[in-house]
N, C-alpha and C positions, 0 to 999 in steps of 0.2 A: 703758212707755212709747213711743208712738210718735208721732213730736213733728209737729202740728197746723197743719197747711196754710194755715189760717186766720190764724196768726198770723206776720208776718217772723222771718226769719232775719237774725244779722248776719256775715258774713264779713270780719275784719280782715284785710286783704293780698289784697285780691281781685283786684289787678291782675298780682300774683307769680305765680309758676310754680303751688304746688301751691292757691292761693286762687281761682285762675282754673278751673281744673279742677274744684274742687270745688263752686266756684260754680256751674258749667253741667252738672254732675251733679245739683243740688238743682232747678236751674229746669227741666230735664226731666223729675224729677219731680214739679213743682207746687207746690211752694214758692217761697212769695215772698222773694227775696233781697236787705239791702242790702249792698252792699259800701263797705269801706272801703281808701284806699290813698292816701301822702301822695306816690306816685307819681318818689320821688325819685331821683337820678341814679347810685345806688350802679354799676348797670350802663345800659347805653342804655334809654333809656325810649320810645325807639318800638317796641320789644315788648310794654311794658306796656301804651302806650295801644292797640295791634294786640289783643291780649289783651281788655281793655277794650271795642273796639268789638265784638267777636263777642260778649261780654255784654250788651252795650247793644241788641243784633239779637234779643236774646229777652224774652217775655212775661215780666215779673214782678221783673224787674230795675232796684235804683236804685242808683247811684252820689253816694259824699261824698269829696272828696279832704279828708284831716283828718290832723293829725299825732299819733298816738298823746299825746304830752308835751304836749298844748295841752288841757290842764285843762278850760276852758270850753266849750269846742269837743267835746267828749267828753262832758262833762254834758249838753249841749243834746244832743246823738243819743240819747242815754239815753230824754232827759224826750221826745222828738219820737214815738221808738216802742215798739212793746209786742213786746219781742224774747223768742220763748220761746225757744230757743238762742244761745248764740253759739259760736263758733269761732273762736278767735284764731289767725290764723296770720301776721301781719305779725308784724315783729321787725329790726332790722339783722342781717343774715348775714355768714356767712364765717369762717372761723377765720384765715386770713391776714389781713385786713382789721383785726381785735382789736387789729392789735401798732402798727399805721400811725395807725386814730383810734379809741381805747377810750370818747371820751365819748358816740361814734354809739350804744355800747351801754348806754350808763348811761339816755343818753335813753330810747331806746324800748324797750330789755327790759327797764329797772327801772320806769323811771317810769311810761313807757305801759303797762304789766303793770299797776301799782296802780290806774292809771285804769280797764282793764277792771275787775278785781272791784271796784273800786266803785261801777261800775255794772251789773254785774251783783247786785250785794248791793242796791244799792236800789231796784229796780226787781223783782225776784222771777223771775229769769231762773231757769230751771226746769235747766238743764245748762249748764256751761262746760266746753268740747272746745280745749284748748290745746297748742300744739307744741311738744314740748321736745327734743331731739337726741341722736343716738349720740355726741354729744362728749361727755356728762355724766361715761362711764364713765372717761374720762382716762386714768389711769395704769391702772387695772385690766387687767391682764393674764389674767386666768380668762375664758376660752371655753367655754362662747358668753357674750355680755355678759346676764345675766338683770337683771330690775326688784327682783330678791329680793336684788342684791349692793349691799354700800355702795358710792355714789360720793362719795365724799369729799376726791377727788384730783382737778380740776379739773387741763388743761392749756394751758389757753386764756380769757382771759377772756371770751370767747364762751362756751364750755362753761360756766363760770362763774356768768354769767348767767342762762341755762337750769335751770339748777339752783337756783339761786336761786328763778326763775317756778316750779319746785315744791311750794319751802318754802312761799311766798307763796301760792300755792291749796290748800296744805294746812292753812292757818292761818286763810283764809276757810271752810276746807268745816267745820274744826273751832268756830270763834268765831260761827258763822252759816247754818251745815248747806245752805250754798251746795255743789252737786253740782259735783264737778271732775276733769276725766280728762284726764291728760296722757296727749300720743304722742310717744314718744322714737322717729324717724324715722332711718334708714338710708339714705343717700347716694342721693337720689331722685333720678331719670334719667327722660327720655322726651323726647315732642313736646313745646315750645312752653317749653322748659329754661331754666336759668339759664343766662347768658352766661359766668360766672365758674366754672362746674363743670368739670370734667375731661373730661367726652364731650364740651361744645361746645367749649373752647378746642382740644381734639384736636384735630376736625372742621376746623374752620375750619383750622389750624395746617394738617394735610396736605393739605387741598384747595389753599392759597394758597403750599405748595410751602415752608412755616417749619419748622423743626424742635418737635419740645412739648420741656419739660420734664419728667421722667420723676424724681421725689423719693424720696430714699431708695435709690436705684439699681435704682428696679424691684422691691425689696425689700415690698411694698407690700401689702394684704387689703381687700377694701372689700365690704361687705355692698350690692352692689347693688341698689336696689327698684324695679322700675318703677311710673310713674306712677297707671297705671290699680289695682295694685295696693293702692296708698295711700289711694286717691281711694275704693274701697269699704271698706277700714278704717276711715276715719273715718265715712266714711257710716252702716256699721254699730253704732261708738262712739256714735255722734250720739244714737240711739235706746233708749237704756239708761244712763239715767245711773246712776252708783256706789250703794250702799247701803254702812252701816256693816258693817264685816266683827267678829261676835259673837265672832270666834275671835282676833283680834288682843290680843294680848297684851304689854304695856308691859316685862314680866321677858327679852321675846325680840323686841323689836322688829323686825318684818319690813319693809323700807322698800317694796316693793309694795304693800303694802296697809294698811288705817285702821281704825279706829274711828270713823270720819270720814266724810263718802262722800265719799272721795276714793278715785282709781287713778292707777296709772300705767301705761302698756302700750307693748311696742317692736312697733314696725310692720319688720321686714326683711324680705329676700331667703330667708333662715335659709341661704343658700348665700354664703358668701365667696368670691369673687373675684380671682387672682391678677391686679398690674395689669399684668403685660405679657402674660398672656394676654386680659385685657379689650383693650388695644391688638392685640394680630393680629384680636382680630372685629372690630374695627371697621375696621382695613386691609380684611379681607373684606369687609365690607359695602361702604366707601367703592371697593374695586381698587383701592387704592392704598397705598405701603408707608410708613411714617412716617419722617423722619430725628429719630432719637433724642439729646437732649441729657441725659444721664446726670446727677441732682444730689445732694447731701446732703440729708436732710430737714429739713422747715422748723419752726421754731420754734412749738409750739404744734400741729403734728400728730402723729397715732398711725399706729405703724407695720399695725394691723388693727383689724377690726370684726368683728360674728358677731353677729348677734340668737338671741336664743333666745325665740320664740312663740307656746310653751306655754299661757302664761298667756289671748292674744290667741283662740290657738286654740279652746283650751277654755273660755273665755264667750260669744263671738263666731262660732265654726262657720268660722270664715276665715282662712287662711294664705296669704299673698303665693304667686303659683304663674310666674309669665311667666320663662321660661327668658330668660337673659343674651343670646343672639346673636338674640333675636326681638325683644326690647326695642331694643337696638340698632340694628336693620335698621329699627323703626319711625320712630326717632330721625331717622336717616340720612334716608329719605325725605321726611321733615317737612322736615326743614333743606334737601337742593337746592329741593324745593318754595318754601320760605319766603325763600331766598337768592338761587333761580334757578341755583344753583351747579352 
């Protein structure tokens, strides 16, 4: 299936980091995009409005400010448009914030996702692509993380809601034949990134001569994935709804596939980077050394992530390719321009 440009696409979280970049890609490819976002104040809303301004300058973009948990508003949105596909990126993000405000995750990530599923079910949406997270791997230590591994031991409420989304989507694929693809993103970074993420926090602190907080005393690894690679992966996945796997067996159930039209994929760089190496690269790009405050690991964090992307490469002929040095430099260039730093 190649998506029909005569029908609009729904992108939730359009004012967010990934949603903005995906919406811009789709608009340049000639699709009409309906963007949904509640523009909440989890982080500085100015960057969200600036992203939206860029999208609204492009032909084919329509924006609706709606809370996912607002059931009447969500039902009205699906009644109004005939979406060919939905890319659900809106969510309450952040592992650490889930320790502070757990109810926000239930409202947005569980109740909100329920409204997405029901909208897709009742309006004949041909493909639901939704954001999951590398956080679902939780206490797993077997590397690299594979979609064929069991992920029943989350270590944060955020991760638990993302695993719940995968289970809910599978249920709708089973009951109603709704094609659903879950994408487990691995530490996404790049221009227009989230201010609560490490690269943004470190860059701002270093330029302001403030110390950076280095958790687990720097003994961390992350599979940092550049935003353009994420968007290319999502774009390709959108074009190919999953089909039932005839080889699937309940005797030896495979979490990565199903007898229903449902799949899960990792999108990661497949090259984990040591946190201290990441910081050194950033220092080189900024031309300035960081003052480091070494701290213990935070509750809910995991010491390492590493994506197995074999399924993504096999099914879509694609794997992320952007080197960490190149990606960080692009972010630094954007940051200096945006903040005149």
